[in-house]
C-alpha positions in Angstrom: 0.0 0.0 0.0 2.9 2.3 0.7 4.1 1.9 -2.9 0.6 2.3 -4.3 0.0 5.6 -2.4 3.5 6.9 -3.4 3.0 6.2 -7.1 -0.6 7.6 -7.0 0.8 10.8 -5.4 3.5 11.0 -8.1 0.8 10.6 -10.8 -1.3 13.4 -9.3 1.7 15.8 -9.1 3.1 14.8 -12.5 0.1 14.6 -14.7 0.5 17.0 -17.7 -1.2 20.3 -16.8 -3.3 20.2 -20.0 -5.0 17.0 -18.9 -6.6 18.8 -15.9 -5.5 15.9 -13.7 -2.6 17.5 -12.0 -3.7 18.0 -8.4 -1.2 18.8 -5.6 -3.8 18.5 -2.9 -4.6 14.9 -3.8 -0.9 14.2 -4.2 -0.3 15.7 -0.7 -3.0 13.4 0.8 -1.4 10.3 -0.8 2.1 11.2 0.7 0.6 12.0 4.1 -0.9 8.4 4.1 2.6 7.0 3.5 4.2 9.3 6.1 1.8 7.7 8.6 2.9 4.1 7.8 6.0 4.0 10.0 8.8 4.2 7.4 11.9 6.1 8.5 15.2 7.4 7.1 18.3 5.2 7.8 22.0 6.1 7.4 22.5 6.8 3.8 25.3 4.2 3.4 22.9 1.5 4.6 20.8 1.9 1.5 23.7 0.7 -0.7 25.1 -2.0 1.6 24.2 -5.4 0.2 24.5 -6.8 3.8 21.6 -4.6 4.9 18.7 -5.2 2.4 15.2 -4.0 2.8 15.8 -1.2 5.3 13.1 0.7 7.2 13.3 3.3 4.5 12.6 1.0 1.6 9.0 1.1 0.4 9.4 -1.0 -2.7 12.7 -2.8 -3.3 13.7 -5.0 -6.3 15.2 -8.2 -4.9 18.4 -9.7 -6.4 21.1 -12.2 -5.7 24.3 -12.5 -7.8 22.5 -13.3 -11.0 22.6 -10.5 -13.5 20.7 -7.4 -12.6 23.0 -5.7 -15.1 23.1 -2.4 -13.2 26.9 -2.3 -12.9 27.3 -3.5 -16.4 25.4 -0.4 -17.6 27.0 2.3 -15.4 30.6 1.1 -14.7 33.7 2.3 -16.3 34.7 1.0 -19.8 38.3 1.8 -19.1 38.2 -0.3 -16.0 36.6 -3.2 -17.9 39.2 -3.1 -20.6 42.1 -2.6 -18.2 41.2 -5.2 -15.6 38.4 -7.3 -17.4 34.9 -8.0 -16.2 36.4 -9.1 -12.9 36.8 -5.5 -11.6 33.7 -4.7 -9.6 33.5 -1.1 -10.7 33.9 -1.9 -14.4 31.1 -1.6 -17.0 30.2 0.0 -20.3 29.5 3.7 -19.6 25.9 3.6 -20.8 25.0 6.1 -18.1 27.5 8.6 -16.7 27.3 11.6 -14.4 27.2 15.1 -15.7 29.8 17.6 -14.5 27.0 19.6 -12.8 26.0 16.5 -10.8 29.5 15.6 -9.7 31.2 18.9 -9.1 31.2 21.0 -5.9 29.2 24.2 -5.5 32.5 26.2 -5.7 33.2 24.6 -9.1 29.7 25.1 -10.5 28.1 21.9 -9.3 25.7 20.9 -6.6 27.8 19.3 -3.8 28.2 21.1 -0.4 31.0 20.3 2.1 30.2 17.5 4.5 27.3 15.9 2.5 27.8 12.2 2.9 25.7 11.4 -0.2 28.5 12.6 -2.4 31.0 9.8 -1.7 28.3 7.2 -1.3 26.8 8.0 -4.7 29.8 8.8 -6.9 33.1 7.1 -7.7 35.9 9.7 -8.2 38.9 7.4 -7.8 39.6 4.6 -10.2 42.7 3.2 -8.5 42.5 -0.6 -8.3 44.9 -2.5 -6.0 47.5 0.2 -6.4 47.1 0.5 -10.2 45.7 3.4 -12.2 44.5 2.8 -15.7 44.7 5.2 -18.7 42.7 5.8 -21.8 44.9 3.8 -24.2 42.4 1.0 -24.3 39.5 3.1 -25.5 41.2 4.9 -28.4 38.8 3.3 -30.9 36.1 5.8 -29.8 37.8 8.5 -31.8 37.0 11.2 -29.3 40.4 12.8 -29.1 41.1 13.8 -25.5 37.4 14.1 -24.7 36.8 10.9 -22.7 34.5 10.4 -19.7 35.3 6.7 -18.9 37.5 7.8 -16.0 35.4 10.8 -15.0 33.1 10.3 -12.0 30.6 7.4 -12.3 27.6 6.3 -10.3 28.8 4.2 -7.4 25.6 3.0 -5.7 25.3 -0.4 -7.4 28.9 -1.5 -7.2 29.0 -5.0 -5.7 32.4 -6.2 -4.4 31.1 -9.8 -4.3 31.5 -9.8 -8.1 35.2 -8.8 -8.0 37.9 -11.2 -8.9 39.6 -10.5 -5.5 36.4 -11.3 -3.4 37.2 -15.0 -3.2 33.6 -15.9 -4.1 34.4 -16.9 -7.7 31.8 -14.8 -9.3 34.4 -12.6 -11.1 32.1 -10.7 -13.3 30.4 -7.3 -12.6 27.6 -8.4 -15.0 26.4 -10.4 -12.0 25.9 -7.5 -9.7 23.4 -8.5 -7.1 22.5 -5.5 -4.9 18.9 -4.9 -4.3 17.5 -1.8 -5.9 15.4 0.4 -3.5 13.1 1.7 -6.3 10.8 3.6 -4.0 12.0 4.9 -0.7 10.8 7.2 2.1 13.1 10.1 1.3 11.3 10.4 -2.0 8.0 10.6 -0.3 9.3 13.4 2.0 10.8 15.4 -0.9 7.7 14.9 -3.1 5.5 15.9 -0.2 7.6 19.0 0.2 7.2 19.8 -3.5 3.5 19.6 -3.1 3.4 21.8 0.0 5.4 24.5 -1.9 3.1 24.4 -4.8 0.2 24.9 -2.4 1.8 28.0 -0.9 3.1 26.3 2.2 6.8 26.9 1.5 7.9 27.1 5.2 6.4 23.6 5.9 8.0 22.3 2.7 11.4 23.5 3.8 11.0 21.6 7.1 10.4 18.4 5.2 13.5 19.0 3.0 15.6 19.6 6.1 14.6 16.2 7.5 16.2 14.6 4.5 19.2 17.0 4.5 19.7 16.2 8.2 20.4 12.6 7.3 22.9 13.8 4.6 25.0 15.2 7.4 24.8 12.1 9.6 21.6 13.2 11.3 23.5 16.2 12.7 23.2 19.0 10.1 25.1 22.2 10.6 23.0 25.3 11.0 24.4 26.8 7.8 23.3 23.8 5.8 19.6 24.0 6.7 17.3 25.6 4.2 15.8 28.9 5.2 12.1 28.7 5.8 11.7 32.2 4.4 12.8 31.3 0.8 10.4 32.1 -2.0 8.3 29.6 -3.8 10.3 30.0 -7.0 13.6 29.6 -5.3 12.3 26.4 -3.7 11.4 25.1 -7.2 14.9 25.5 -8.4 16.6 24.2 -5.2 14.4 21.1 -4.9 15.6 19.8 -8.3 19.2 20.0 -7.1 18.3 18.3 -3.9 16.7 15.5 -5.8 20.0 15.0 -7.7 21.9 14.7 -4.4 19.5 12.3 -2.9 18.5 10.1 -6.0 21.5 10.3 -8.3 21.5 7.2 -10.5 18.1 6.0 -9.3 16.1 6.7 -12.5 14.0 9.6 -11.3 15.7 12.5 -13.1 13.9 12.2 -16.4 10.5 12.2 -14.7 11.5 15.1 -12.5 12.6 17.3 -15.4 9.5 16.5 -17.5 7.2 17.2 -14.6 8.8 20.6 -13.9 9.1 21.6 -17.6 13.0 21.7 -17.4 13.7 18.6 -19.5 15.0 20.3 -22.7 16.5 23.4 -21.0 18.6 21.5 -18.4 19.8 18.8 -20.9 20.9 21.5 -23.4 22.7 23.3 -20.6 24.3 20.5 -18.6 24.7 17.4 -20.8 27.9 18.0 -22.9 27.0 15.3 -25.5 23.5 16.8 -26.1 25.0 20.3 -26.3 27.5 19.1 -28.8 25.1 17.2 -31.0 22.2 19.7 -30.7 19.8 16.9 -31.1 17.6 17.2 -27.9 14.2 18.7 -28.8 10.9 19.3 -27.2 9.4 16.1 -28.6 12.0 14.0 -26.8 9.9 14.2 -23.6 8.2 11.2 -25.2 9.9 8.1 -26.4 9.3 6.8 -29.9 6.9 3.9 -30.2 9.0 0.9 -31.4 8.4 0.3 -35.1 7.9 -3.4 -34.5 5.0 -2.6 -32.2 3.3 -0.5 -34.8 3.8 -3.1 -37.5 2.3 -5.9 -35.3 -0.8 -4.0 -34.3 -3.5 -3.9 -37.0 -5.1 -0.9 -35.4 -1.9 1.3 -35.7 -0.1 2.9 -38.6 2.9 5.1 -38.9 0.6 8.1 -38.3 0.3 6.9 -34.7 4.0 7.4 -34.1 4.7 10.1 -31.4 5.4 13.5 -33.0 9.0 14.1 -34.1 9.9 10.4 -34.8 9.6 8.6 -38.1 
């Protein structure tokens, strides 16, 4: 029921405005129901510790053992894979990498503040492996000159040392990453609830909920200068909550939905994703995925005219 109320709340707050179904009051009620169910925030590191599955924060968690959940395969470093083979637990194929905005400090134009424990728990910055540091020689085929990101910061949350060739378990392949995936968790309920409160003109109360989550980010002892000010404006909150959701949920598959919901999808991708900026291909119609051609051809009630706008 916690998962059901959470997703219903997200549906109410995310419905396209033109449908007339977006309703922050109804979303707020859904999140209040979940808040009353007894979930609680746990130390952030516990969420990514495979020895501590199904924490008190987890509302809906995908269960795995060391058969392929493929997460690390998708998000690990291609240089690490080529240098040390699949037996390096942080290796992978760079299908999802972190933008500079999402891995840099505030001082360097990014989002991270001093002392926030989520930074090191979420992102791998150091690719030293048993005293050895790789280089880019093994990915020269990509023909990118010096513009590589395979040793730039990567998502760290799903690294599973049990798959490493040095673990002694004999798995020896990051493809078999077996961490559970906390797909819906209580921190998301609190931040989503805060977003609804702000949209309903209750910004001071919204800030209180955000500070509950930020308190955990400083080991449940947040410094006074890291607390959000209850007197901030509604518009400032709208901007800051999107940054807070990066810090809290980096690599957890909520970013696309967050940007579409808030109307920032194209703007932020053009601004912060260097590959999209370089190619110039991101457009308004990309808020929808294309319908696979195979599905159109197999359905007698569909034609190419039913394809989502912008695709052919």
